[in-house]
Every structure is written in structure tokens, then in C-alpha cells.
PDB file of N, CA, C and O in Angstrom:
ATOM      1  N   MET A   1     -20.002   7.601 -13.667  1.00  0.00           N
ATOM      2  CA  MET A   1     -18.735   7.013 -14.259  1.00  0.00           C
ATOM      3  C   MET A   1     -17.329   7.869 -13.895  1.00  0.00           C
ATOM      4  O   MET A   1     -17.104   9.080 -13.910  1.00  0.00           O
ATOM      5  N   GLY A   2     -16.417   6.628 -13.535  1.00  0.00           N
ATOM      6  CA  GLY A   2     -15.210   7.447 -13.109  1.00  0.00           C
ATOM      7  C   GLY A   2     -14.254   7.021 -14.013  1.00  0.00           C
ATOM      8  O   GLY A   2     -14.434   5.998 -14.674  1.00  0.00           O
ATOM      9  N   ILE A   3     -13.163   7.759 -14.122  1.00  0.00           N
ATOM     10  CA  ILE A   3     -11.906   7.390 -14.817  1.00  0.00           C
ATOM     11  C   ILE A   3     -10.921   6.955 -13.955  1.00  0.00           C
ATOM     12  O   ILE A   3     -10.595   7.679 -13.014  1.00  0.00           O
ATOM     13  N   CYS A   4     -10.285   5.656 -14.169  1.00  0.00           N
ATOM     14  CA  CYS A   4      -9.158   5.014 -13.205  1.00  0.00           C
ATOM     15  C   CYS A   4      -7.951   5.779 -13.207  1.00  0.00           C
ATOM     16  O   CYS A   4      -7.470   5.889 -14.334  1.00  0.00           O
ATOM     17  N   ALA A   5      -7.394   6.273 -12.405  1.00  0.00           N
ATOM     18  CA  ALA A   5      -6.309   7.184 -12.117  1.00  0.00           C
ATOM     19  C   ALA A   5      -4.974   6.145 -12.579  1.00  0.00           C
ATOM     20  O   ALA A   5      -3.919   6.689 -12.907  1.00  0.00           O
ATOM     21  N   LYS A   6      -5.048   5.094 -12.583  1.00  0.00           N
ATOM     22  CA  LYS A   6      -4.112   3.848 -12.827  1.00  0.00           C
ATOM     23  C   LYS A   6      -4.033   3.765 -14.286  1.00  0.00           C
ATOM     24  O   LYS A   6      -3.155   4.333 -14.935  1.00  0.00           O
ATOM     25  N   CYS A   7      -5.075   2.965 -14.849  1.00  0.00           N
ATOM     26  CA  CYS A   7      -5.245   2.405 -16.129  1.00  0.00           C
ATOM     27  C   CYS A   7      -5.948   3.400 -17.262  1.00  0.00           C
ATOM     28  O   CYS A   7      -5.759   3.331 -18.477  1.00  0.00           O
ATOM     29  N   GLY A   8      -6.846   4.387 -16.527  1.00  0.00           N
ATOM     30  CA  GLY A   8      -7.550   4.945 -17.243  1.00  0.00           C
ATOM     31  C   GLY A   8      -8.824   4.601 -17.742  1.00  0.00           C
ATOM     32  O   GLY A   8      -9.462   5.500 -18.291  1.00  0.00           O
ATOM     33  N   ASN A   9      -9.300   3.515 -17.660  1.00  0.00           N
ATOM     34  CA  ASN A   9     -10.706   3.060 -17.960  1.00  0.00           C
ATOM     35  C   ASN A   9     -11.666   3.718 -17.214  1.00  0.00           C
ATOM     36  O   ASN A   9     -11.677   4.034 -16.024  1.00  0.00           O
ATOM     37  N   ASP A  10     -12.669   3.914 -18.327  1.00  0.00           N
ATOM     38  CA  ASP A  10     -13.886   4.516 -17.552  1.00  0.00           C
ATOM     39  C   ASP A  10     -15.024   3.505 -17.171  1.00  0.00           C
ATOM     40  O   ASP A  10     -15.537   2.777 -18.021  1.00  0.00           O
ATOM     41  N   TYR A  11     -15.388   3.499 -15.863  1.00  0.00           N
ATOM     42  CA  TYR A  11     -15.868   2.406 -15.389  1.00  0.00           C
ATOM     43  C   TYR A  11     -17.325   2.831 -14.812  1.00  0.00           C
ATOM     44  O   TYR A  11     -17.409   4.004 -14.447  1.00  0.00           O
ATOM     45  N   ASP A  12     -18.465   2.035 -14.688  1.00  0.00           N
ATOM     46  CA  ASP A  12     -19.598   2.842 -13.910  1.00  0.00           C
ATOM     47  C   ASP A  12     -19.588   2.156 -12.672  1.00  0.00           C
ATOM     48  O   ASP A  12     -20.660   2.240 -12.073  1.00  0.00           O
ATOM     49  N   LYS A  13     -18.589   1.420 -12.037  1.00  0.00           N
ATOM     50  CA  LYS A  13     -18.328   1.027 -10.727  1.00  0.00           C
ATOM     51  C   LYS A  13     -17.347   1.595 -10.135  1.00  0.00           C
ATOM     52  O   LYS A  13     -17.114   1.249  -8.977  1.00  0.00           O
ATOM     53  N   SER A  14     -16.648   2.450 -10.667  1.00  0.00           N
ATOM     54  CA  SER A  14     -15.450   3.083 -10.070  1.00  0.00           C
ATOM     55  C   SER A  14     -15.630   3.303  -8.173  1.00  0.00           C
ATOM     56  O   SER A  14     -16.593   3.223  -7.411  1.00  0.00           O
ATOM     57  N   PHE A  15     -14.543   3.526  -8.036  1.00  0.00           N
ATOM     58  CA  PHE A  15     -14.571   3.941  -6.331  1.00  0.00           C
ATOM     59  C   PHE A  15     -13.640   5.128  -6.325  1.00  0.00           C
ATOM     60  O   PHE A  15     -12.976   5.520  -7.284  1.00  0.00           O
ATOM     61  N   ASP A  16     -13.688   5.703  -4.983  1.00  0.00           N
ATOM     62  CA  ASP A  16     -12.564   6.772  -4.778  1.00  0.00           C
ATOM     63  C   ASP A  16     -11.881   6.566  -3.661  1.00  0.00           C
ATOM     64  O   ASP A  16     -12.467   5.963  -2.762  1.00  0.00           O
ATOM     65  N   VAL A  17     -10.682   6.948  -3.474  1.00  0.00           N
ATOM     66  CA  VAL A  17      -9.730   6.794  -2.209  1.00  0.00           C
ATOM     67  C   VAL A  17      -9.312   7.829  -2.022  1.00  0.00           C
ATOM     68  O   VAL A  17      -8.893   8.463  -2.991  1.00  0.00           O
ATOM     69  N   VAL A  18      -9.266   8.372  -0.769  1.00  0.00           N
ATOM     70  CA  VAL A  18      -8.899   9.773  -0.351  1.00  0.00           C
ATOM     71  C   VAL A  18      -7.581   9.556   0.440  1.00  0.00           C
ATOM     72  O   VAL A  18      -7.713   8.674   1.289  1.00  0.00           O
ATOM     73  N   MET A  19      -6.732   9.941   0.411  1.00  0.00           N
ATOM     74  CA  MET A  19      -5.164   9.834   1.064  1.00  0.00           C
ATOM     75  C   MET A  19      -4.575  11.352   1.416  1.00  0.00           C
ATOM     76  O   MET A  19      -4.329  11.959   0.373  1.00  0.00           O
ATOM     77  N   GLY A  20      -4.363  11.916   2.300  1.00  0.00           N
ATOM     78  CA  GLY A  20      -3.681  13.094   2.436  1.00  0.00           C
ATOM     79  C   GLY A  20      -4.573  14.127   1.615  1.00  0.00           C
ATOM     80  O   GLY A  20      -4.199  15.045   0.885  1.00  0.00           O
ATOM     81  N   GLY A  21      -5.637  13.786   1.887  1.00  0.00           N
ATOM     82  CA  GLY A  21      -6.514  15.390   0.971  1.00  0.00           C
ATOM     83  C   GLY A  21      -6.678  15.234  -0.311  1.00  0.00           C
ATOM     84  O   GLY A  21      -7.352  16.058  -0.929  1.00  0.00           O
ATOM     85  N   GLN A  22      -6.014  14.000  -1.039  1.00  0.00           N
ATOM     86  CA  GLN A  22      -6.067  13.795  -2.574  1.00  0.00           C
ATOM     87  C   GLN A  22      -7.202  12.745  -2.821  1.00  0.00           C
ATOM     88  O   GLN A  22      -7.387  11.687  -2.219  1.00  0.00           O
ATOM     89  N   ARG A  23      -7.736  13.154  -3.591  1.00  0.00           N
ATOM     90  CA  ARG A  23      -8.841  12.013  -3.890  1.00  0.00           C
ATOM     91  C   ARG A  23      -8.390  11.423  -5.506  1.00  0.00           C
ATOM     92  O   ARG A  23      -8.126  12.046  -6.534  1.00  0.00           O
ATOM     93  N   LEU A  24      -8.437   9.960  -5.212  1.00  0.00           N
ATOM     94  CA  LEU A  24      -8.241   9.183  -6.556  1.00  0.00           C
ATOM     95  C   LEU A  24      -9.017   8.349  -7.139  1.00  0.00           C
ATOM     96  O   LEU A  24      -9.107   7.316  -6.476  1.00  0.00           O
ATOM     97  N   THR A  25      -9.681   8.332  -8.181  1.00  0.00           N
ATOM     98  CA  THR A  25     -10.690   7.192  -8.719  1.00  0.00           C
ATOM     99  C   THR A  25     -10.047   5.962  -9.199  1.00  0.00           C
ATOM    100  O   THR A  25      -9.025   6.016  -9.884  1.00  0.00           O
ATOM    101  N   PHE A  26     -10.537   4.994  -8.906  1.00  0.00           N
ATOM    102  CA  PHE A  26      -9.845   3.698  -9.190  1.00  0.00           C
ATOM    103  C   PHE A  26     -11.278   2.604  -9.892  1.00  0.00           C
ATOM    104  O   PHE A  26     -12.460   2.703  -9.565  1.00  0.00           O
ATOM    105  N   ASP A  27     -10.652   1.561 -10.959  1.00  0.00           N
ATOM    106  CA  ASP A  27     -11.727   0.717 -11.384  1.00  0.00           C
ATOM    107  C   ASP A  27     -11.804  -0.694 -10.710  1.00  0.00           C
ATOM    108  O   ASP A  27     -12.732  -1.491 -10.844  1.00  0.00           O
ATOM    109  N   SER A  28     -10.631  -0.872  -9.935  1.00  0.00           N
ATOM    110  CA  SER A  28     -10.346  -2.142  -9.287  1.00  0.00           C
ATOM    111  C   SER A  28      -9.327  -1.754  -7.899  1.00  0.00           C
ATOM    112  O   SER A  28      -8.840  -0.655  -7.633  1.00  0.00           O
ATOM    113  N   PHE A  29      -9.203  -2.953  -7.190  1.00  0.00           N
ATOM    114  CA  PHE A  29      -8.508  -3.074  -6.183  1.00  0.00           C
ATOM    115  C   PHE A  29      -7.218  -2.946  -6.783  1.00  0.00           C
ATOM    116  O   PHE A  29      -6.430  -2.233  -6.162  1.00  0.00           O
ATOM    117  N   GLU A  30      -6.811  -3.476  -7.860  1.00  0.00           N
ATOM    118  CA  GLU A  30      -5.706  -3.740  -8.170  1.00  0.00           C
ATOM    119  C   GLU A  30      -4.909  -2.614  -8.622  1.00  0.00           C
ATOM    120  O   GLU A  30      -3.681  -2.592  -8.534  1.00  0.00           O
ATOM    121  N   CYS A  31      -5.705  -1.564  -9.167  1.00  0.00           N
ATOM    122  CA  CYS A  31      -4.907  -0.202  -9.630  1.00  0.00           C
ATOM    123  C   CYS A  31      -4.903   0.238  -8.318  1.00  0.00           C
ATOM    124  O   CYS A  31      -3.766   0.382  -7.869  1.00  0.00           O
ATOM    125  N   ALA A  32      -5.729   0.475  -7.626  1.00  0.00           N
ATOM    126  CA  ALA A  32      -5.710   1.232  -6.210  1.00  0.00           C
ATOM    127  C   ALA A  32      -4.370   0.917  -5.481  1.00  0.00           C
ATOM    128  O   ALA A  32      -3.528   1.721  -5.084  1.00  0.00           O
ATOM    129  N   ILE A  33      -4.369  -0.359  -5.403  1.00  0.00           N
ATOM    130  CA  ILE A  33      -3.014  -1.045  -4.643  1.00  0.00           C
ATOM    131  C   ILE A  33      -1.757  -0.379  -5.304  1.00  0.00           C
ATOM    132  O   ILE A  33      -0.971   0.335  -4.680  1.00  0.00           O
ATOM    133  N   ALA A  34      -1.636  -0.745  -6.874  1.00  0.00           N
ATOM    134  CA  ALA A  34      -0.618  -0.481  -7.408  1.00  0.00           C
ATOM    135  C   ALA A  34      -0.091   1.222  -7.216  1.00  0.00           C
ATOM    136  O   ALA A  34       1.093   1.542  -7.319  1.00  0.00           O
ATOM    137  N   MET A  35      -1.274   2.270  -6.904  1.00  0.00           N
ATOM    138  CA  MET A  35      -1.053   3.320  -6.788  1.00  0.00           C
ATOM    139  C   MET A  35      -0.725   4.081  -5.289  1.00  0.00           C
ATOM    140  O   MET A  35      -0.136   5.152  -5.145  1.00  0.00           O
ATOM    141  N   THR A  36      -1.210   3.322  -4.367  1.00  0.00           N
ATOM    142  CA  THR A  36      -1.566   3.847  -2.957  1.00  0.00           C
ATOM    143  C   THR A  36      -0.583   2.762  -1.963  1.00  0.00           C
ATOM    144  O   THR A  36      -0.039   3.112  -0.916  1.00  0.00           O
ATOM    145  N   ALA A  37      -0.522   1.634  -2.458  1.00  0.00           N
ATOM    146  CA  ALA A  37      -0.072   1.011  -1.103  1.00  0.00           C
ATOM    147  C   ALA A  37       1.472   0.863  -0.902  1.00  0.00           C
ATOM    148  O   ALA A  37       2.162   0.257  -1.722  1.00  0.00           O
ATOM    149  N   PRO A  38       1.914   1.365   0.073  1.00  0.00           N
ATOM    150  CA  PRO A  38       3.345   1.580   0.130  1.00  0.00           C
ATOM    151  C   PRO A  38       4.290   0.058  -0.159  1.00  0.00           C
ATOM    152  O   PRO A  38       3.686  -1.015  -0.151  1.00  0.00           O
ATOM    153  N   ARG A  39       5.465   0.096  -0.351  1.00  0.00           N
ATOM    154  CA  ARG A  39       6.314  -0.623  -0.765  1.00  0.00           C
ATOM    155  C   ARG A  39       7.274  -1.174   0.662  1.00  0.00           C
ATOM    156  O   ARG A  39       7.726  -0.280   1.378  1.00  0.00           O
ATOM    157  N   CYS A  40       7.499  -2.303   0.956  1.00  0.00           N
ATOM    158  CA  CYS A  40       8.359  -2.748   1.712  1.00  0.00           C
ATOM    159  C   CYS A  40       9.987  -2.145   1.454  1.00  0.00           C
ATOM    160  O   CYS A  40      10.596  -2.092   0.385  1.00  0.00           O
ATOM    161  N   THR A  41      10.475  -1.689   2.917  1.00  0.00           N
ATOM    162  CA  THR A  41      11.647  -1.129   2.745  1.00  0.00           C
ATOM    163  C   THR A  41      12.575  -2.129   2.439  1.00  0.00           C
ATOM    164  O   THR A  41      13.646  -1.762   1.955  1.00  0.00           O
ATOM    165  N   HIS A  42      12.334  -3.576   2.666  1.00  0.00           N
ATOM    166  CA  HIS A  42      13.350  -4.645   2.452  1.00  0.00           C
ATOM    167  C   HIS A  42      13.151  -5.321   1.080  1.00  0.00           C
ATOM    168  O   HIS A  42      14.038  -5.284   0.228  1.00  0.00           O
ATOM    169  N   CYS A  43      12.117  -5.862   0.909  1.00  0.00           N
ATOM    170  CA  CYS A  43      11.912  -6.732  -0.366  1.00  0.00           C
ATOM    171  C   CYS A  43      11.170  -5.868  -1.577  1.00  0.00           C
ATOM    172  O   CYS A  43      11.203  -6.411  -2.682  1.00  0.00           O
ATOM    173  N   GLU A  44      10.569  -4.705  -1.495  1.00  0.00           N
ATOM    174  CA  GLU A  44       9.827  -3.815  -1.998  1.00  0.00           C
ATOM    175  C   GLU A  44       8.478  -4.524  -2.612  1.00  0.00           C
ATOM    176  O   GLU A  44       7.939  -4.131  -3.646  1.00  0.00           O
ATOM    177  N   CYS A  45       8.083  -5.464  -1.937  1.00  0.00           N
ATOM    178  CA  CYS A  45       6.734  -6.168  -2.000  1.00  0.00           C
ATOM    179  C   CYS A  45       5.692  -4.955  -1.840  1.00  0.00           C
ATOM    180  O   CYS A  45       5.983  -4.081  -1.023  1.00  0.00           O
ATOM    181  N   ARG A  46       4.404  -4.838  -2.624  1.00  0.00           N
ATOM    182  CA  ARG A  46       3.346  -3.772  -2.048  1.00  0.00           C
ATOM    183  C   ARG A  46       2.699  -4.153  -0.699  1.00  0.00           C
ATOM    184  O   ARG A  46       2.187  -5.272  -0.692  1.00  0.00           O
ATOM    185  N   ILE A  47       2.635  -3.547   0.272  1.00  0.00           N
ATOM    186  CA  ILE A  47       1.907  -4.028   1.749  1.00  0.00           C
ATOM    187  C   ILE A  47       0.512  -3.640   1.327  1.00  0.00           C
ATOM    188  O   ILE A  47       0.162  -2.513   0.976  1.00  0.00           O
ATOM    189  N   ILE A  48      -0.243  -4.726   1.410  1.00  0.00           N
ATOM    190  CA  ILE A  48      -1.398  -4.579   1.446  1.00  0.00           C
ATOM    191  C   ILE A  48      -2.269  -4.745   2.786  1.00  0.00           C
ATOM    192  O   ILE A  48      -3.387  -4.242   2.898  1.00  0.00           O
ATOM    193  N   GLY A  49      -1.567  -5.597   3.916  1.00  0.00           N
ATOM    194  CA  GLY A  49      -2.096  -5.908   4.995  1.00  0.00           C
ATOM    195  C   GLY A  49      -1.703  -4.776   6.038  1.00  0.00           C
ATOM    196  O   GLY A  49      -1.591  -3.649   5.557  1.00  0.00           O
ATOM    197  N   HIS A  50      -1.467  -4.929   7.471  1.00  0.00           N
ATOM    198  CA  HIS A  50      -1.004  -4.086   8.147  1.00  0.00           C
ATOM    199  C   HIS A  50       0.465  -3.856   8.091  1.00  0.00           C
ATOM    200  O   HIS A  50       0.737  -2.656   8.060  1.00  0.00           O
ATOM    201  N   GLY A  51       1.232  -4.454   8.074  1.00  0.00           N
ATOM    202  CA  GLY A  51       2.813  -4.353   7.676  1.00  0.00           C
ATOM    203  C   GLY A  51       3.127  -3.667   9.293  1.00  0.00           C
ATOM    204  O   GLY A  51       2.206  -3.479  10.089  1.00  0.00           O
ATOM    205  N   VAL A  52       4.602  -3.335   9.612  1.00  0.00           N
ATOM    206  CA  VAL A  52       5.059  -3.026  10.416  1.00  0.00           C
ATOM    207  C   VAL A  52       6.035  -1.922  10.269  1.00  0.00           C
ATOM    208  O   VAL A  52       6.891  -1.998   9.388  1.00  0.00           O
ATOM    209  N   GLU A  53       5.969  -0.842  11.112  1.00  0.00           N
ATOM    210  CA  GLU A  53       6.865   0.501  10.703  1.00  0.00           C
ATOM    211  C   GLU A  53       7.826   0.588  12.087  1.00  0.00           C
ATOM    212  O   GLU A  53       7.567   0.157  13.210  1.00  0.00           O
ATOM    213  N   ALA A  54       8.879   1.210  11.668  1.00  0.00           N
ATOM    214  CA  ALA A  54      10.106   1.124  12.614  1.00  0.00           C
ATOM    215  C   ALA A  54      10.522   2.498  12.051  1.00  0.00           C
ATOM    216  O   ALA A  54      10.593   2.569  10.824  1.00  0.00           O
ATOM    217  N   GLU A  55      10.820   3.649  12.806  1.00  0.00           N
ATOM    218  CA  GLU A  55      11.786   4.786  12.352  1.00  0.00           C
ATOM    219  C   GLU A  55      11.245   5.315  10.979  1.00  0.00           C
ATOM    220  O   GLU A  55      12.077   5.629  10.129  1.00  0.00           O
ATOM    221  N   GLY A  56       9.985   5.427  10.720  1.00  0.00           N
ATOM    222  CA  GLY A  56       9.290   5.628   9.390  1.00  0.00           C
ATOM    223  C   GLY A  56       9.350   5.151   8.377  1.00  0.00           C
ATOM    224  O   GLY A  56       8.989   5.743   7.359  1.00  0.00           O
ATOM    225  N   ARG A  57       9.867   3.842   8.387  1.00  0.00           N
ATOM    226  CA  ARG A  57      10.330   2.827   7.477  1.00  0.00           C
ATOM    227  C   ARG A  57       9.249   1.740   7.711  1.00  0.00           C
ATOM    228  O   ARG A  57       9.028   1.199   8.795  1.00  0.00           O
ATOM    229  N   MET A  58       8.600   1.493   6.527  1.00  0.00           N
ATOM    230  CA  MET A  58       7.418   0.167   6.191  1.00  0.00           C
ATOM    231  C   MET A  58       8.282  -0.858   5.799  1.00  0.00           C
ATOM    232  O   MET A  58       9.248  -0.830   5.036  1.00  0.00           O
ATOM    233  N   PHE A  59       7.724  -1.873   6.515  1.00  0.00           N
ATOM    234  CA  PHE A  59       7.943  -3.419   6.074  1.00  0.00           C
ATOM    235  C   PHE A  59       6.820  -4.197   5.935  1.00  0.00           C
ATOM    236  O   PHE A  59       5.840  -3.897   6.616  1.00  0.00           O
ATOM    237  N   CYS A  60       6.757  -5.279   5.075  1.00  0.00           N
ATOM    238  CA  CYS A  60       5.373  -5.806   5.110  1.00  0.00           C
ATOM    239  C   CYS A  60       5.306  -7.284   6.131  1.00  0.00           C
ATOM    240  O   CYS A  60       4.364  -8.077   6.115  1.00  0.00           O
ATOM    241  N   CYS A  61       6.455  -7.400   6.930  1.00  0.00           N
ATOM    242  CA  CYS A  61       6.406  -8.299   7.945  1.00  0.00           C
ATOM    243  C   CYS A  61       7.677  -8.002   9.195  1.00  0.00           C
ATOM    244  O   CYS A  61       8.573  -7.250   8.812  1.00  0.00           O
ATOM    245  N   ALA A  62       7.766  -8.402  10.264  1.00  0.00           N
ATOM    246  CA  ALA A  62       8.693  -8.528  11.122  1.00  0.00           C
ATOM    247  C   ALA A  62      10.167  -9.113  10.512  1.00  0.00           C
ATOM    248  O   ALA A  62      11.272  -8.651  10.796  1.00  0.00           O
ATOM    249  N   HIS A  63       9.914 -10.161   9.670  1.00  0.00           N
ATOM    250  CA  HIS A  63      11.198 -10.884   9.142  1.00  0.00           C
ATOM    251  C   HIS A  63      11.957  -9.721   8.182  1.00  0.00           C
ATOM    252  O   HIS A  63      13.180  -9.616   8.095  1.00  0.00           O
ATOM    253  N   CYS A  64      10.941  -8.837   7.454  1.00  0.00           N
ATOM    254  CA  CYS A  64      11.758  -8.224   6.793  1.00  0.00           C
ATOM    255  C   CYS A  64      12.326  -6.876   7.583  1.00  0.00           C
ATOM    256  O   CYS A  64      13.352  -6.242   7.339  1.00  0.00           O
ATOM    257  N   ALA A  65      11.395  -6.661   8.537  1.00  0.00           N
ATOM    258  CA  ALA A  65      12.216  -5.408   9.487  1.00  0.00           C
ATOM    259  C   ALA A  65      13.261  -5.797   9.932  1.00  0.00           C
ATOM    260  O   ALA A  65      14.141  -4.938   9.887  1.00  0.00           O
ATOM    261  N   GLY A  66      13.686  -7.178  10.547  1.00  0.00           N
ATOM    262  CA  GLY A  66      14.727  -7.341  10.971  1.00  0.00           C
ATOM    263  C   GLY A  66      15.752  -7.452  10.123  1.00  0.00           C
ATOM    264  O   GLY A  66      16.880  -7.383  10.610  1.00  0.00           O
ATOM    265  N   HIS A  67      15.630  -7.617   8.908  1.00  0.00           N
ATOM    266  CA  HIS A  67      16.656  -7.704   7.740  1.00  0.00           C
ATOM    267  C   HIS A  67      17.252  -6.092   7.485  1.00  0.00           C
ATOM    268  O   HIS A  67      18.365  -5.721   7.113  1.00  0.00           O
ATOM    269  N   GLY A  68      15.976  -5.279   7.860  1.00  0.00           N
ATOM    270  CA  GLY A  68      16.418  -3.906   7.320  1.00  0.00           C
ATOM    271  C   GLY A  68      16.941  -2.958   8.946  1.00  0.00           C
ATOM    272  O   GLY A  68      16.903  -1.762   9.232  1.00  0.00           O
ATOM    273  N   GLY A  69      17.356  -4.070   9.642  1.00  0.00           N
ATOM    274  CA  GLY A  69      17.792  -3.639  11.017  1.00  0.00           C
ATOM    275  C   GLY A  69      16.948  -2.786  12.019  1.00  0.00           C
ATOM    276  O   GLY A  69      17.322  -1.814  12.675  1.00  0.00           O
ATOM    277  N   ALA A  70      15.713  -3.387  11.980  1.00  0.00           N
ATOM    278  CA  ALA A  70      14.924  -2.787  12.856  1.00  0.00           C
ATOM    279  C   ALA A  70      14.474  -4.226  13.538  1.00  0.00           C
ATOM    280  O   ALA A  70      13.654  -4.983  13.019  1.00  0.00           O
ATOM    281  N   HIS A  71      15.062  -4.439  14.624  1.00  0.00           N
ATOM    282  CA  HIS A  71      14.872  -5.709  15.739  1.00  0.00           C
ATOM    283  C   HIS A  71      13.835  -5.346  16.512  1.00  0.00           C
ATOM    284  O   HIS A  71      13.549  -4.169  16.727  1.00  0.00           O
ATOM    285  N   GLY A  72      13.206  -6.335  16.976  1.00  0.00           N
ATOM    286  CA  GLY A  72      12.460  -6.576  18.112  1.00  0.00           C
ATOM    287  C   GLY A  72      10.477  -6.305  17.581  1.00  0.00           C
ATOM    288  O   GLY A  72       9.576  -6.415  18.413  1.00  0.00           O
ATOM    289  N   LEU A  73      10.255  -6.004  16.279  1.00  0.00           N
ATOM    290  CA  LEU A  73       9.420  -5.937  15.808  1.00  0.00           C
ATOM    291  C   LEU A  73       8.603  -7.241  15.552  1.00  0.00           C
ATOM    292  O   LEU A  73       9.197  -8.136  14.952  1.00  0.00           O
ATOM    293  N   ARG A  74       7.231  -7.469  15.958  1.00  0.00           N
ATOM    294  CA  ARG A  74       6.528  -8.459  15.782  1.00  0.00           C
ATOM    295  C   ARG A  74       5.252  -8.419  14.983  1.00  0.00           C
ATOM    296  O   ARG A  74       4.527  -7.425  15.037  1.00  0.00           O
ATOM    297  N   ASP A  75       4.948  -9.480  14.232  1.00  0.00           N
ATOM    298  CA  ASP A  75       3.705  -9.512  13.475  1.00  0.00           C
ATOM    299  C   ASP A  75       2.518  -9.631  14.208  1.00  0.00           C
ATOM    300  O   ASP A  75       1.470  -9.047  13.934  1.00  0.00           O
ATOM    301  N   ARG A  76       2.710 -10.445  15.205  1.00  0.00           N
ATOM    302  CA  ARG A  76       1.699 -10.817  16.012  1.00  0.00           C
ATOM    303  C   ARG A  76       2.147 -10.960  17.574  1.00  0.00           C
ATOM    304  O   ARG A  76       3.320 -11.056  17.935  1.00  0.00           O
ATOM    305  N   VAL A  77       0.964 -10.958  18.474  1.00  0.00           N
ATOM    306  CA  VAL A  77       1.398 -11.145  19.679  1.00  0.00           C
ATOM    307  C   VAL A  77       0.974 -12.365  20.318  1.00  0.00           C
ATOM    308  O   VAL A  77       1.342 -12.620  21.465  1.00  0.00           O
TER     309      VAL A  77
END
């Protein structure tokens, strides 16, 4: 059993996420997302999908990237 790094729940079906050499244990995707998913630079939502990146800044979509001054990015081709 592992103890969730976000909520502290001791859960027999926990899982680990390794990022940047750090291993974190979670009891749910909800907790994993809350602690590891980047936030959109413009609207501050959690980026759960691919998102877009410009000059080191992450955005949830091309629309938010445009509002953040990063023009020419596209969500799809």
C-alpha cells in the first residue's frame, strides 16, 4: 500500500509517477493531476492533455497562447 503524496490516503491500489528523478505516490489521477500537471500561463487551468508551449511558457490551447502573446501556435494540423 502507498500513501498519497497529495491527500495522505493509504490506498492498496496506489501508483507512482516519476518526474525529474522524483517519485511521487498517488491514490487517484485527481491527486496526481493536482500535484504534477502544469498550469496554463493565461487561464491557469491544469493542462491535462498535450497543450502548447512557446518560449518556455505552457498554454492549454492555441487560443490562450494567442492571448499570452504567442501567435502562430495551433492545436491541430
